[in-house]
C-alpha positions as CSV (number, residue, x, y, z in Angstrom):
1,M,52.0,61.3,-89.9
2,E,49.8,58.3,-89.1
3,I,49.4,57.1,-85.6
4,E,49.4,53.5,-85.2
5,T,46.8,52.1,-82.4
6,V,48.1,49.4,-80.6
7,R,45.4,47.0,-79.2
8,P,46.0,45.1,-75.8
9,G,46.4,41.3,-76.3
10,I,44.6,38.6,-74.3
11,R,47.6,38.1,-72.3
12,D,47.9,41.9,-71.4
13,L,44.0,41.8,-70.2
14,L,44.9,38.5,-68.0
15,C,48.1,39.6,-66.8
16,P,48.5,43.2,-66.6
17,S,51.8,45.0,-66.4
18,V,53.1,46.1,-62.9
19,D,53.9,49.5,-64.3
20,N,49.9,50.1,-63.9
21,P,48.6,49.8,-60.3
22,K,45.1,50.0,-60.9
23,A,45.3,47.4,-63.4
24,G,43.1,44.2,-62.1
25,S,41.1,46.1,-59.3
26,A,38.1,45.9,-61.2
27,L,38.4,41.8,-61.0
28,L,39.2,41.9,-57.3
29,L,36.1,44.2,-56.7
30,V,33.7,41.8,-58.4
31,L,35.4,38.9,-56.3
32,A,34.9,40.7,-53.1
33,V,31.2,41.5,-54.0
34,A,30.6,37.8,-54.9
35,V,32.0,36.7,-51.8
36,V,29.7,39.1,-49.6
37,L,26.8,38.0,-51.6
38,S,27.3,34.2,-51.1
39,F,27.6,35.1,-47.2
40,L,24.7,37.2,-47.4
41,V,22.4,34.5,-49.1
42,A,23.9,31.8,-46.9
43,D,23.0,33.6,-43.6
44,F,19.3,34.3,-45.3
45,A,18.8,30.7,-46.0
46,A,19.9,29.6,-42.5
47,D,17.4,32.2,-41.0
48,M,14.9,30.9,-43.3
49,K,15.3,27.4,-42.4
50,N,15.2,28.2,-38.8
51,E,12.1,30.3,-39.5
52,L,10.4,27.2,-41.1
53,K,11.6,25.3,-38.2
54,A,10.2,27.2,-35.7
55,A,6.9,27.8,-37.6
56,G,6.4,24.1,-37.9
57,G,7.2,23.8,-34.0
58,H,4.4,26.3,-33.4
59,Y,2.0,24.7,-35.5
60,E,2.7,21.4,-34.0
61,E,2.7,22.7,-30.5
62,A,-0.8,24.5,-31.2
63,I,-2.0,21.2,-32.6
64,N,-1.1,19.3,-29.7
65,T,-2.5,21.9,-27.5
66,Q,-6.0,21.5,-29.0
67,L,-5.4,17.4,-28.9
68,A,-4.9,17.8,-25.0
69,R,-7.7,20.1,-24.4
70,S,-9.9,17.4,-26.5
71,A,-8.7,14.9,-24.3
72,F,-9.7,16.7,-21.2
73,E,-13.2,17.4,-22.3
74,L,-13.4,13.5,-22.9
75,A,-12.1,13.0,-19.5
76,R,-14.7,15.0,-18.0
77,L,-17.4,13.3,-19.6
78,E,-16.3,10.1,-17.6
79,L,-16.0,12.4,-14.4
80,S,-19.7,13.7,-14.9
81,R,-21.1,10.3,-14.8
82,G,-19.6,9.6,-11.6
83,G,-20.0,6.0,-10.1
84,S,-17.7,3.5,-8.3
85,L,-13.9,3.9,-8.5
86,Y,-12.1,1.0,-9.7
87,A,-8.2,0.9,-9.8
88,N,-5.0,-1.5,-10.0
89,S,-2.0,-1.3,-8.1
90,Y,-0.4,0.7,-10.7
91,G,-2.5,3.6,-10.1
92,D,-4.8,3.1,-13.2
93,A,-8.4,4.4,-12.1
94,Y,-11.8,4.2,-14.0
95,L,-14.8,5.7,-12.8
96,I,-17.8,2.8,-13.5
97,S,-21.5,3.5,-13.8
98,G,-22.1,0.0,-13.0
99,T,-20.8,-2.8,-10.8
100,E,-22.1,-5.9,-12.2
101,D,-20.0,-6.0,-15.3
102,Y,-17.4,-3.5,-14.4
103,E,-14.8,-5.4,-16.5
104,S,-16.6,-5.2,-19.6
105,E,-16.7,-1.3,-19.1
106,I,-13.1,-0.7,-18.4
107,E,-12.4,-2.9,-21.5
108,E,-14.4,-0.3,-23.5
109,M,-13.2,2.8,-21.8
110,Q,-9.5,1.5,-22.3
111,Y,-10.0,2.5,-26.2
112,Y,-9.7,6.2,-24.9
113,R,-6.9,5.7,-22.8
114,D,-4.7,4.0,-25.3
115,G,-5.1,7.0,-27.7
116,V,-7.8,8.1,-30.1
117,P,-6.7,9.4,-33.5
118,L,-7.8,12.7,-34.6
119,G,-6.7,14.5,-37.5
120,R,-2.5,14.4,-37.6
121,G,-2.4,13.5,-34.1
122,I,-3.9,11.4,-31.2
123,L,-5.5,12.3,-27.9
124,S,-5.6,10.2,-24.8
125,Y,-6.2,10.6,-20.9
126,R,-5.5,8.7,-17.7
127,L,-6.9,9.0,-14.5
128,V,-4.3,8.1,-11.5
129,H,-5.3,6.9,-8.2
130,V,-2.6,7.3,-5.4
131,P,-4.0,6.2,-2.2
132,S,-0.7,7.2,-0.3
133,A,-0.8,10.9,-1.4
134,L,-0.6,13.5,1.3
135,D,-2.4,16.7,1.4
136,P,-0.2,19.3,2.9
137,N,-3.3,21.2,4.3
138,D,-4.5,18.1,6.3
139,L,-0.9,17.6,8.2
140,D,-0.4,18.8,11.7
141,E,2.6,19.6,13.2
142,N,3.3,16.1,14.2
143,A,2.8,14.9,10.6
144,W,5.2,17.4,9.4
145,H,7.9,16.4,11.8
146,R,7.4,12.9,10.6
147,L,7.4,13.9,6.9
148,L,10.7,15.8,7.2
149,E,12.2,12.9,8.9
150,V,11.1,10.4,6.3
151,A,11.4,12.7,3.1
152,C,14.8,14.3,4.2
153,E,16.0,12.0,6.8
154,M,15.9,14.9,9.2
155,D,16.9,14.3,12.6
156,E,14.8,15.8,15.6
157,G,16.6,18.9,16.5
158,E,16.5,22.8,16.3
159,E,16.5,22.8,12.3
160,R,13.5,20.4,12.1
161,T,11.7,22.3,14.6
162,T,12.1,25.6,13.0
163,L,10.8,24.2,9.6
164,V,7.7,22.9,11.0
165,D,7.2,26.4,13.0
166,C,7.5,28.2,9.9
167,I,5.1,25.7,7.9
168,I,2.6,26.1,10.7
169,D,2.9,30.1,10.7
170,W,2.6,29.9,6.8
171,T,-0.8,28.5,7.0
172,D,-2.4,29.4,10.4
173,S,-4.7,32.5,10.5
174,D,-3.2,34.4,13.2
175,D,0.0,37.0,13.0
176,L,1.3,35.5,16.4
177,A,4.8,33.6,15.3
178,L,5.6,30.4,17.0
179,A,8.7,29.9,19.1
180,S,10.7,29.3,16.2
181,G,8.5,30.4,13.5
182,M,8.1,33.4,11.1
183,E,5.3,35.6,10.4
184,E,4.5,39.0,8.3
185,D,7.2,41.3,10.0
186,D,9.8,38.5,9.6
187,Y,9.0,37.6,6.1
188,Q,9.2,41.7,5.3
189,D,12.8,41.8,6.7
190,L,13.9,39.1,3.8
191,D,15.8,40.2,1.0
192,P,13.6,40.3,-1.2
193,P,10.9,40.5,1.2
194,R,7.5,38.8,0.6
195,H,3.9,38.3,2.5
196,V,3.3,35.5,4.7
197,K,0.2,33.5,3.3
198,N,-1.8,33.0,6.6
199,G,-3.9,30.1,4.7
200,D,-3.9,27.1,3.1
201,F,-1.4,25.9,0.4
202,D,-2.8,26.3,-3.0
203,S,-0.2,24.2,-4.6
204,F,2.8,22.0,-3.6
205,E,5.1,24.4,-4.9
206,E,4.2,27.0,-2.7
207,L,6.0,25.0,-0.1
208,L,9.0,26.7,-1.5
209,M,7.6,30.4,-0.5
210,V,8.0,29.1,3.1
211,Y,11.5,30.3,4.8
212,G,13.8,27.4,5.4
213,V,12.4,25.0,2.6
214,T,14.8,24.6,-0.1
215,R,14.6,23.2,-3.5
216,E,16.9,20.2,-2.5
217,M,14.2,19.3,0.5
218,F,11.4,19.7,-1.8
219,Y,12.6,17.6,-5.0
220,G,14.8,15.5,-3.2
221,D,18.1,16.3,-4.6
222,G,20.6,15.1,-2.5
223,Y,18.3,12.6,-0.6
224,P,18.6,9.5,-2.2
225,L,15.6,7.1,-2.2
226,R,15.9,4.1,-0.2
227,T,13.9,1.4,1.3
228,D,14.4,0.0,5.1
229,D,12.3,-1.6,7.7
230,G,9.2,-1.9,5.0
231,M,9.2,1.9,4.5
232,L,10.5,4.4,1.9
233,W,13.2,6.9,3.1
234,G,14.4,10.1,1.2
235,G,13.2,11.3,-2.0
236,G,12.4,14.6,-1.1
237,I,8.8,16.0,0.2
238,L,7.1,16.2,-3.2
239,R,7.4,12.5,-3.5
240,Y,5.3,11.7,-0.4
241,L,2.9,14.6,-1.4
242,I,2.3,13.1,-4.8
243,G,2.3,9.4,-3.2
244,D,3.6,6.0,-4.0
245,H,1.7,3.1,-4.9
246,S,4.7,0.6,-3.8
247,P,4.1,-1.0,-0.4
248,A,7.0,0.8,1.2
249,G,5.3,4.1,0.0
250,R,2.1,3.3,1.5
251,A,3.7,2.4,4.6
252,S,5.7,5.6,4.8
253,A,2.3,7.5,4.3
254,E,0.8,5.6,7.1
255,Y,3.6,6.4,9.5
256,I,3.6,10.2,8.6
257,L,0.1,10.3,9.2
258,S,-0.3,8.1,12.3
259,G,3.1,7.4,13.7
260,A,2.5,3.6,13.2
261,M,5.6,1.7,12.0
262,P,4.5,-0.9,9.5
263,A,4.0,-4.7,10.7
264,D,5.9,-7.3,8.7
265,D,2.5,-8.7,7.2
266,D,1.0,-5.4,6.5
267,Y,1.3,-5.4,2.5
268,D,1.4,-8.1,0.3
269,E,4.4,-7.6,-2.1
270,D,2.8,-9.9,-4.7
271,E,-0.1,-7.6,-5.5
272,E,-2.1,-8.6,-8.3
273,L,-2.8,-6.0,-11.3
274,E,-6.6,-6.7,-11.4
275,Y,-9.1,-3.9,-11.0
276,N,-10.7,-3.7,-7.8
277,K,-13.4,-1.5,-6.2
278,V,-12.0,1.6,-4.0
279,D,-14.6,1.3,-1.1
280,E,-14.1,5.1,-0.2
281,L,-13.4,7.3,-2.7
282,P,-10.0,9.2,-2.4
283,D,-9.9,13.1,-1.7
284,Q,-7.8,13.4,-4.7
285,L,-7.0,12.0,-8.3
286,Y,-5.1,13.0,-11.0
287,L,-6.3,13.4,-14.5
288,L,-3.5,13.5,-17.4
289,A,-4.7,14.5,-20.6
290,S,-2.1,14.2,-23.7
291,G,-2.1,15.4,-27.3
292,R,0.5,14.1,-29.5
293,I,1.8,14.0,-33.1
294,E,3.3,10.8,-34.2
295,E,6.5,10.0,-36.5
296,E,6.2,8.2,-39.6
297,A,9.2,6.3,-39.0
298,E,9.0,3.3,-36.5
299,D,11.1,3.3,-33.5
300,D,10.9,1.7,-30.2
301,A,10.4,5.1,-28.3
302,G,7.1,5.2,-26.7
303,S,5.0,7.7,-24.8
304,L,4.5,8.1,-21.2
305,L,0.6,7.6,-21.7
306,G,0.6,4.5,-24.1
307,D,1.8,1.0,-23.8
308,D,1.6,-0.9,-27.1
309,A,-1.3,1.1,-28.6
310,V,0.8,3.0,-31.4
311,A,3.9,1.8,-32.7
312,A,5.3,5.0,-33.9
313,P,7.5,7.4,-31.6
314,V,6.2,10.6,-30.1
315,R,7.6,13.6,-31.9
316,A,5.9,16.1,-29.6
317,E,3.6,16.1,-27.0
318,R,1.5,18.2,-24.8
319,F,0.3,17.3,-21.3
320,V,-2.4,18.7,-19.4
321,L,-2.0,17.7,-15.8
322,I,-5.0,18.3,-13.2
323,R,-5.4,17.6,-9.8
324,L,-9.1,16.6,-8.8
325,K,-10.4,17.2,-5.5
326,L,-13.6,15.3,-3.9
327,A,-16.3,17.9,-3.4
328,D,-17.6,18.2,0.3
329,E,-21.3,17.6,-0.1
330,E,-21.3,15.4,-3.3
331,D,-19.5,12.2,-4.6
332,A,-17.8,14.1,-7.5
333,Y,-14.8,15.6,-8.5
334,E,-13.8,19.2,-9.2
335,I,-10.5,20.9,-10.6
336,D,-8.1,21.4,-7.6
337,D,-5.2,22.5,-9.4
338,M,-4.6,22.7,-13.2
339,M,-1.1,22.7,-14.9
340,G,-2.3,23.6,-18.8
341,N,1.3,22.8,-19.8
342,A,2.6,20.6,-17.1
343,P,6.6,20.0,-17.2
344,R,7.3,16.5,-18.6
345,E,9.4,16.0,-15.1
346,M,6.2,16.5,-13.3
347,V,4.3,14.2,-15.4
348,E,7.0,11.4,-14.9
349,R,6.8,11.8,-11.1
350,V,3.2,11.3,-11.1
351,L,3.4,8.4,-13.1
352,A,6.7,6.8,-11.7
353,Y,5.5,7.1,-8.3
354,S,2.1,5.2,-9.2
355,V,3.9,1.9,-10.3
356,P,5.1,-0.5,-7.5
357,E,8.9,-1.2,-7.3
358,D,10.3,-4.2,-9.0
359,D,12.3,-6.7,-6.9
């Protein structure tokens, strides 16, 4: 007897009988594998995109770092020449080799300040002169009291006396604590313990190591800036260490140093922005070197260092901020503090405090 072979039709393949529980399992397996592979491919593509973006960011950062270093070396050429210091009331400063035609020399040097194209980026630098800046190592006990009074509007009393005593004990060379101060044994009892410096401050931020000095006092959070009686009040300790070119800022610095309140005619609020010779070289200057890569698209955004020199906005920028100190035995500046990757907030403070207030 001949056995008849029945071939399944297309309908039977696509719509298998419910009598066969395994029917269609292969199709489901293929679909599941396809879904998993699609997720893996999408995840891999996202990872590659992030890796490429990160690699591009590191590449641009490396370029900006080298540009900033080049700007720093360019600035050292100007510093090595020495000469007379000319500055305007915005804090822009130039070291001029001659005095007869200083305006022409400033105009020539302005090319480097606006930005020099190099490769894919631009390098520039700026010298900032802030005559009202305070050196924490030059302040005596009375000056610290007045600084806390002005910067934090702290009234005379036990709290202010304790802070001043702790600051003095931090920098003096002995191990004898003042009446409200702290020395090594007291700092070892803190949690966590730390050593007292018994030496000069190496940076402004070192003040935060002194017991009782808070970040709010140092940076000015909660101490709004105001002008009263011709002086600046509030703003935190750091603002007065950096300095302020406004007439009120200069008056505050003078009061902190000498205790003299400003007279009504001490400052002319209509100061001109012409460059004038600084008769006595200041103890410190700021040098701000920058390297940056520009976007191709035009925008109104600008750089902290440039005015109208470059129309394109800054995509990435590297800052090197150096505080320069006048050498004791010669009229030349040496590096006092160098921040190779200066926080933008710190850079903005240095630049903003150098600009007189607008009425």
